[in-house]
N, C-alpha and C positions, 0 to 999 in steps of 0.2 A: 549603590545599586537600587533602582526603583523598587518599591515594595509591591508585592502582589496584592490584588484586591482581597479584601477580607472574605472568608467563607461565610455563607449565610448561617444563621443560628437556628433556623427551623428544622423540624424533623421530616425526613423524606422516606418513602417506602416504595418498593416495586417488586414485581416478580422477576427473579434473576435468572431463571431457567427458560429455555426456549419454549415457544407456544406448542401446545399439543399434549398428548398423554405420555406419561412415563412412570417409571418406578418411584421416583422421588421428584419433588419440586421444591424450590427454595424461594422464600420471600425475604428480602433484605431490607433492614431499617437502619438509618444512620441519623444521628442527631446528638443532643447533649442531655445528660441525665436520664438515660434510658432504663435505669433500675426500676423506677416506678412503672414504666411502660411494660416491663417484663412481668412485674407482679400482677398488674391488671390482666395481662394476657394469659399467664400461666400459673400465677399464685406464688411464684418464688423467683429469685435471681440466681442463676447458676454461677459457679466459680468461673473466673475468666478463662477462656480458651479450653474449657472442658465440656464436651458434648454431654447433655443430660436428657433423658427421656422426659417428655412433657405432653400434657393435653392442652391444646389451644382452645380457650374458652371465649364464648360470646358475652354480651353484656348481661345476660341472664344466667351466666355460669353454666351454660350448656356447651358440651364439647363440639367444636367445629371439626377437629382433626386431632391426630396424635402423631408425634414424631420426635425429632431431636431439636433442642434449643441450644444455641451457642451465643455466648456474650463476649465481645471484644471491647474492653473499656479503653477510652482515649488515654494516651495518644497511640496505643499499641494496636492499631487496626488499619485496615486498608485506607480508610478516608481520613484517619487521624482524629475522628470523633468516636463516640460510643457507637458500636455496631451490634445489632442483633440479627441472627439468621434463624429463620424458622424452616426446618427441613421436614416437610410433610409428604403426603402422597401426591403424586404428580398428575392428578387430573385437573383439567382446566376449571371446573366448577369449584373444586376444593381450593385451588389456588386463589381464585377470585374471592371466595368467602374469607380466606385468611387476609388477603390484601384489604378487603373492605373493613375488616375488624381493625386493622392497623390504622386505616384512615379515620375510623370512628374514634380511635384513641388519641387523635390529634396530629397524626402524620399527614402529609400531603403526597400526592403522586409525584414521583421523581421524574424529572425531564430526561431526555436521552443523554446519556453520558454523565449525568450529574454526580454519581458516586465517584467516578474517576476525576471529574472536575474538582470536587472537594478535596480529593487526595492531592491534586496539584496545588490548590489554593492553600492547603495546610502544610505544604512542604514535604509531603510523603513521596512525591514523584516530581520530576521536572517535565516540561512539556513534551520532549522527545520520548521519554519513558511512557507518558500517558498515551501518546499516539501509538506506542508499541503495544499497549493493551488491545486497542481496536484492531491493529494489524495482525496480532496473534490470533484473535478470534476469527478474522476474515481470511486468514491465509488459505490459499487454494492449492499449495504444494508443500511438501515436507521441507524443502529448502527455504521457502518463504517463512514457514513456521519457525525454523531454527534461527533465521536472521531476525525475525520479530522478537523472539525471546532474548536474543543478545541486546537488542535495543531496549527492551523492557528491563533487563538486568543492569542497564547503565553503560554498556560498552561504548555505544555511539556517543553518549553524553560525555563520558570521560575523555574521549578523544577530542571532542569539541572543546571541552574545558581546558585540556592541555594546550591546545593551540591558543585559546583565549588568554591563558596565563602567560604564554610567551609574548603575546601582543601587549599585555599589561606591563610586563617588564620592560619592553622596548619603549612604551609610552612614558614610563617613569624616567627612563634614561634620557629620552629626548627632552622631556619637560625640564629635567634638572639642568641640562646643558644650556637651555635658553637663558639662564641667569648668568652665563659666562660666555658672552659673545666672542671674546678673543680666542677662546680655546675650544669652542664647541665641536668643530669638526674633528680636531685631533682627539678629543675625548671620545667621540663616537667611534672613531677608527680604532682607538686603543681598546675599546670595549667590544670590538668585532660586531658592532650593531648591524651593519649592512650584510655581513655574512649570516647573522642570525635571522635577518629578514628574509634572505634567500631560503634558509632552512624552513622557515614557517610557510613560505609559499609552496615549497615542495610537499610539506605535510598536508596543506590544504588540497593541493592537486591530487595527492594520493587518496585522501578521504573522499574527495568529490568523485573520483573514478570508482571507488568501491560503493559509494552511495548510489551512483548511477546504475551500477549492476543490481543493487538492492531494489531500486525503483522498478527495474524489469521484473524481479521476482515478485514484487507486490502487485503490479498492474498487468503485466504480461503484454502481449502484442496481438493486435487484431489482424488476422490473415484472411483475405477474401479470395475465394477461388472463382476465376472469371474465364469464360469461354463459351463457345457455341454449344448447343445441345449435343450430347453423346460424345464429348471429347474425353470423358472419364473423370469429371470433377467429383462425383459421388464416390467412385471407386478410390480416388486419391484420399478423400476424407476418411473412408473406412480403413485404408492402409495406415494413415497417420494416427487414427484413433485406436487401431489394433482390434477393432470389432466392427460388426455390421451395423453401422448407425444410420446409413442412408440407403434407400431403395435403389438398386441397380438393375436396370433392364435394358434390352436392346431398343426399346421405344424411346424416340427422341422426345425431350420435354417432360420427363418423369418428374423432375424436381420443379415444383411450382412456387415454393416459398423458401425463404432463407432458413437453413438448418445450421444451428450452432453446436459446436463440440469443443471442449477445452481439453487439450492434450499437454503433456509435459515433455520437454526436451531439456535435459541437464537441469531440471528443476524450474525452468522457465515456463510459465503458463502461456500457451499459444491458443488463442481463441479462433479456431478455424470456422469459417463461415462458408458453407456450400450454398450456391445461389442458382437461380433459374438460368438456363442457357439463353444466351443473347442471340435473338434472331427476329425477323419480321414474322408476325403471326396474327391471325384473325381470332384466335381463341382468347376470350376476354379474361379468363382466369390466368392464363399464361402471361398475358400482357401486364396484369397487375403484379405478377411475380417478377417480371423483367424490370418493371419500374422500381420495385423494392431492391432488386439487384444493384441498380445504379445508386440508390441511397446508401447501400452498404459500401459500395466502392468509394463514395465520398468520405466515409469514416475510416477507411482502411489505413493501417500502418504499413502493410505489405500486400502487394497484389501478386497472386500466383496466376499467371496468364497461361492457360492450358491450350495447346494446339495438338492435333493428332497427325497421323501420317500423311494426311492430304496437304499439309504445309500451309503456306501463307496465301490464302485466297483473298478475293476482293472483300468478302464479308469480314475476314480476319483483320484486314487493313482498316476497315470502317470501325471495328471495335477498338483497335489500338489508337485511332485518332481521337476517340472520345474519352479515353482514360486520362485521369488528371495527372498533370505534371507534378514533380516534387514528391511523389510517393514511390517508395522502393518497389521495384518490379523484378520478378524472376519469371522467365519464360520456361514453361515445362512442356517438353515434347513427349507426349504419352504414346503408348502402344508400340514401344520398340520391339516387343515380343512378336508382333505380327510381321516385322521386317527382319527379324533375326539379328538385330543390332545389339551391341553391348552398351551398358549404361555408362554415361560419361557426363562431365561438366566442361563447358567451354565458355569463353568470354568473347562476345561478338559485339562490336561497336559500343563498348562500355556496358553492355547488358549481359548478365549471366544467363546461360541457357543450360538446363538440366534435362538430359534424355533419360527416360525411365519407363517402367511398366507399372502402372497402378494396379493392374490385375495380378501380376506375378510378384510384385514387391521389389523388383530389380531397380536399383538406383535410389531407393527411398532414403538410404543413409546419406547419399550425396545431397539430397534435398534438405534433410534435417540439418546438416552442417551449414548449408547456405542460409537457412532460416535463422540459425544462431548468429551467423556472421552479420546478416542484415540487421538483426535486432541490436547488434552492438555488444553481444555477450562474449566475455572471455573469463576463463576459470580463475577464481580468486581463493579457492579453498574455503575455509570456515571463517574468514574475516570480512565477509560481505555484511554490510549493515543495511537493514530495510529502511528505505528513505521515501519520503513523499516529495512532490514537486516543490513545495515551499522550502524544504531542506536543500534541495539542489539549487534553487534560486539564491538562498542565503549563502551557500558555499561559493557560488559563482560571484556574488557581490563581494564576498570576503577576498576571493582571489584577485578580483579587479582592483579593489582598494589597495591590496598589498603591492600589486604591479605599479599602481600610480605612486605609492609611497616610495618605491625604489627609483622612480624617475624624478623625485623632487630635488635632488642635488643639495645645494646650499640652503634651500628654503625650508628651514626646520619647522616653521609654523605650519606650512602645508604638510610636511611629513607627519607632524603630530595629529593633524586633522584627519589624514588618511588612515592612520593607525586607529584613531577613534572610530571611524566609519567601519573599518574591518571588525573591530571588537563588537560594535553594535549589531552588525549583520550576523555574527556568530551567536550573539546573545538571543536573537530572535528564535534560534533553533530550540534552545532549552527553556525559553520563556523568561529569561533574565530581562528582556525588553519585549513586552507583548502588549498590544492594544486589546482592550476588552472586546472589541468587535471580532478580532481574530480568534479569541478564545471561544466566543459564541459560535463561530462557524465550525471550528474544529470539533467541539464536543457535541454539537447538534447532530453530527453524523454517526455518533455512537448508538448502540442499541440501548433500549430502556433496560434498567437494572444493572448497568455496568458503568 
């Protein structure tokens, strides 16, 4: 297995709590030999992992703040190095004074994600677990937080490693048989090698499906409301959000700019974007809003195309002609309460139509179900793993290599090569095989202090 790059030996420091005022704030320091650092700062070194009251002193031995000092000696710390945490009062000025004192004592300001990166480089976390740290912090729903915690605790990594170990066993079997050309196929059949390959493919497919669901939990879906003025886009946004988030009036063109609201359906974050009504107008402000509407449409994952009781007019057809192809579209027929109709779902020419009342709420459940279907969500219980796009790509590459391996027939050299490719793709998930530039991209997106 290729060795991970060595962890830097210098000392880093950063404010680990969020910006702003709070009851407490934390400055975190990581490096080697921090006992002397603690003595300079507080006059003593506390017992490992026991919080102790301390006064944090400047170079003239004047108190900067007072609070708790924690010391985690290597290797029993988050980063695998000596770690000191200063828990003081959570004012931004106080925190900056404590950080400045740490830098004065020889630390440097940590880069984004550098504490977690050092944990990875020192073998405390694999790469998937390290990404789970950031995903847990950034989780926008309770379901996403639970899935991120499973990734952080190693559930995803253990499943990946289990499949990898199966591939390694097959590789060893194939490599061994290459020395006995007259018996190799019989030997592989006797060892059920091809049945085991099919089993590994099924495990990868199952993990890919659950990871894809986890990717939905992590990033959600962009849903853009599109239609003419006064068709009920803002009312629909309010219904989906469960509160009055958008102004609703009888005046056409009330919405002038894109209004974003994130709602949860089955734990999936749906980023609902209410937009300006599409029509020809001489109002300069409204025209700017309409231009922004089209930009939002270009970035949409799902378009909710709203029409009202007037039906498909020439203007409606003009809007439909400009909508991009390849984007999932649901046609929402609003204001059924004005016609005395019942809520319903219908499939027409391959497109789903939902008839509802945004004002009364009738049919909203039908629309929620359609949004989940279009997003590709199906319930997996508590075994969904939070995944990123690079994880999905790696699993797809693994599955493709296993498929190619199954098609190699008598060409055992090719079979061995495809098994190696599958193992390498899996290794990129946990960091077993990772380029330095990939690590830089991943950790640069973390917050400073983590």
